[in-house]
C-alpha positions as CSV (number, residue, x, y, z in Angstrom):
1,M,99.1,130.2,118.8
2,S,96.9,128.1,121.1
3,T,95.7,124.8,119.8
4,K,92.5,124.9,121.9
5,T,89.4,125.6,120.1
6,K,87.0,128.1,121.6
7,K,83.6,126.7,122.5
8,A,80.8,128.4,120.6
9,S,78.6,130.4,122.9
10,A,75.1,129.0,123.1
11,T,72.8,131.1,121.1
12,G,69.5,132.1,122.8
13,V,66.4,130.5,121.6
14,R,64.3,132.9,119.6
15,Y,60.6,133.0,120.5
16,T,57.9,134.3,118.2
17,D,55.5,137.0,119.4
18,A,52.7,134.4,119.6
19,Q,54.8,132.1,121.8
20,K,55.7,135.1,124.1
21,Q,52.0,136.0,124.3
22,E,51.1,132.4,125.1
23,V,53.5,132.5,128.1
24,V,52.3,135.9,129.3
25,D,48.6,134.8,129.0
26,Y,49.5,131.6,131.0
27,V,51.1,133.7,133.8
28,V,48.2,136.2,134.0
29,Q,45.6,133.4,134.0
30,Y,47.5,131.4,136.7
31,N,47.9,134.4,138.9
32,S,44.2,135.4,138.5
33,Q,43.2,132.0,139.7
34,N,45.8,131.4,142.4
35,G,47.0,134.9,143.3
36,R,50.6,134.4,142.4
37,G,53.2,131.9,141.3
38,G,52.4,132.0,137.6
39,Q,55.8,133.2,136.5
40,S,57.7,130.3,138.1
41,K,55.1,127.8,136.8
42,A,55.5,129.2,133.3
43,A,59.3,129.0,133.6
44,K,59.1,125.2,134.3
45,K,56.3,124.6,131.8
46,Y,57.8,126.5,128.8
47,Q,61.6,126.0,129.8
48,V,62.1,129.8,129.8
49,T,64.1,131.7,132.4
50,P,62.0,133.7,134.9
51,L,64.0,136.9,134.0
52,T,62.9,136.5,130.3
53,I,59.3,136.0,131.3
54,S,59.5,139.0,133.5
55,V,60.7,141.1,130.5
56,W,57.9,139.8,128.3
57,I,55.3,140.5,131.0
58,K,56.6,144.0,131.4
59,A,56.6,144.6,127.6
60,A,53.0,143.2,127.4
61,G,51.9,145.6,130.2
62,A,50.5,142.7,132.3
63,T,51.2,142.7,136.0
64,K,53.6,140.1,137.3
65,A,51.2,138.8,140.0
66,A,47.6,139.6,138.9
67,K,45.3,139.2,141.8
68,P,42.2,137.0,141.4
69,A,38.8,138.7,141.1
70,A,37.8,137.6,144.6
71,K,40.9,139.2,146.1
72,K,40.3,142.4,144.1
73,A,36.7,142.5,145.5
74,V,38.1,142.0,149.1
75,K,40.6,144.8,148.5
76,A,37.9,147.1,147.3
77,T,35.8,146.4,150.3
78,E,38.8,147.0,152.6
79,K,39.4,150.3,150.9
80,A,35.7,151.3,151.3
81,K,36.0,150.4,155.1
82,A,39.2,152.4,155.3
83,V,37.4,155.6,154.3
84,K,36.7,156.9,157.8
85,A,33.2,157.6,158.7
86,P,32.8,160.7,160.8
87,K,33.3,159.8,164.4
88,A,30.4,160.2,166.7
89,V,31.0,162.8,169.4
90,K,32.0,160.9,172.4
91,S,31.7,162.5,175.8
92,S,34.9,161.9,177.8
93,G,33.2,163.0,180.9
94,K,35.8,165.8,181.3
95,V,35.0,169.5,181.2
96,G,36.3,171.1,178.1
97,R,39.4,173.2,178.0
98,G,39.1,176.7,179.3
99,S,36.2,176.0,181.7
100,R,36.0,178.7,184.3
101,Y,35.1,177.9,187.9
102,T,33.7,180.5,190.3
103,P,35.5,181.0,193.6
104,E,32.4,179.5,195.3
105,K,32.7,176.3,193.2
106,K,36.5,176.0,193.9
107,K,35.8,176.4,197.6
108,E,33.1,173.7,197.4
109,I,35.5,171.3,195.8
110,I,38.3,172.1,198.3
111,D,35.9,171.6,201.2
112,F,34.7,168.3,199.7
113,V,38.3,167.0,199.4
114,T,39.2,168.2,203.0
115,A,36.0,166.6,204.5
116,Y,36.6,163.3,202.6
117,N,40.2,163.1,203.6
118,E,39.4,163.8,207.3
119,K,36.8,161.0,207.2
120,H,38.7,158.4,205.2
121,G,42.3,159.5,205.6
122,R,42.9,160.1,201.9
123,G,41.3,159.7,198.4
124,G,39.5,163.0,198.4
125,Q,41.2,164.4,195.4
126,S,40.4,161.4,193.2
127,K,36.8,161.5,194.3
128,A,36.5,165.2,193.6
129,V,37.9,164.7,190.1
130,A,35.3,162.0,189.4
131,K,32.4,163.9,191.0
132,Y,33.1,167.4,189.6
133,K,34.5,166.3,186.2
134,L,37.7,168.2,186.4
135,S,41.4,167.3,185.8
136,A,43.5,166.0,188.6
137,I,46.2,168.7,187.9
138,T,43.6,171.5,188.3
139,C,42.3,170.0,191.5
140,A,45.8,169.6,192.9
141,S,46.7,173.2,192.0
142,W,43.6,174.5,193.9
143,L,44.4,172.3,196.9
144,K,48.0,173.5,196.9
145,A,46.9,177.2,196.7
146,A,44.4,176.6,199.6
147,G,47.2,175.0,201.7
148,V,45.4,171.6,201.7
149,P,48.1,168.8,201.9
150,T,48.1,166.4,199.0
151,G,50.3,163.4,198.0
152,K,53.2,162.9,200.5
153,G,52.1,165.8,202.5
154,L,48.7,164.3,203.0
155,V,50.3,160.9,204.0
156,K,52.5,162.7,206.6
157,K,49.5,164.6,208.0
158,V,47.4,161.4,208.2
159,K,50.3,159.6,210.1
160,A,50.7,162.6,212.4
161,V,46.9,162.7,213.2
162,K,46.9,158.9,213.9
163,T,49.9,159.3,216.2
164,V,48.2,162.2,218.1
165,K,45.0,160.1,218.4
166,K,46.9,157.1,219.8
167,A,48.7,159.3,222.3
168,A,45.4,160.9,223.4
169,K,43.8,157.5,223.8
170,K,46.8,156.4,226.0
171,A,46.6,159.5,228.1
172,A,42.8,159.2,228.5
173,A,42.8,155.5,229.4
174,P,44.2,155.1,232.9
175,S,46.7,152.3,233.4
176,K,45.6,149.2,235.5
177,E,47.7,150.3,238.5
178,V,46.1,153.8,238.5
179,A,42.6,152.2,238.2
180,K,43.4,149.9,241.2
181,V,44.6,152.8,243.4
182,L,41.5,154.8,242.4
183,G,39.3,151.9,243.4
184,Q,41.0,151.7,246.8
185,I,40.6,155.4,247.4
186,R,36.9,155.2,246.6
187,A,36.5,152.3,249.0
188,L,38.3,154.1,251.8
189,E,36.2,157.2,251.2
190,A,33.1,155.1,251.5
191,K,34.3,153.6,254.8
192,L,35.2,157.1,256.1
193,A,31.7,158.3,255.2
194,K,30.1,155.4,257.2
195,L,32.3,156.1,260.2
196,T,31.5,159.8,260.3
197,K,27.8,159.0,260.1
198,K,28.1,156.7,263.2
199,K,29.5,159.5,265.3
């Protein structure tokens, strides 16, 4: 047999119902004033474990962290704000789904885009979308159906037009040498005309 004597296990302190209620009341009061922290304060003050206090609070039906009255009022106000008021009907500027356009209106829009692109090089589609209040996809599909270039096709067309215009300018403007020769020819023609008059 072992000669060691067993240590007697510490018996838990027994608290009266009045003492338990006092601790619970302290926690509730502290939390109502400060928002939270009453349980840990009570544990230090009354030398009771937080777990024990938690059990007492639960048994008493009190909340662990009772909110102060001011916080409750704020929460109630926030809840009231959270109830969504009906949204005012806001116009997005876009035509509603399912709008039908007459062939004449479509042609007008396509002509507008074409004219704008010829004048400015590009940007007609965006302007038409803003002016006629229609979606960019719808406008693009009409332009594609009409054979009007858009996107990369439009950029290629603009570049091609610029190239042709430059070539035409070069061809129209005579070089310096040609201009010099033309000037000499005119001078000789004028001399010839004077000589023929003298005869």
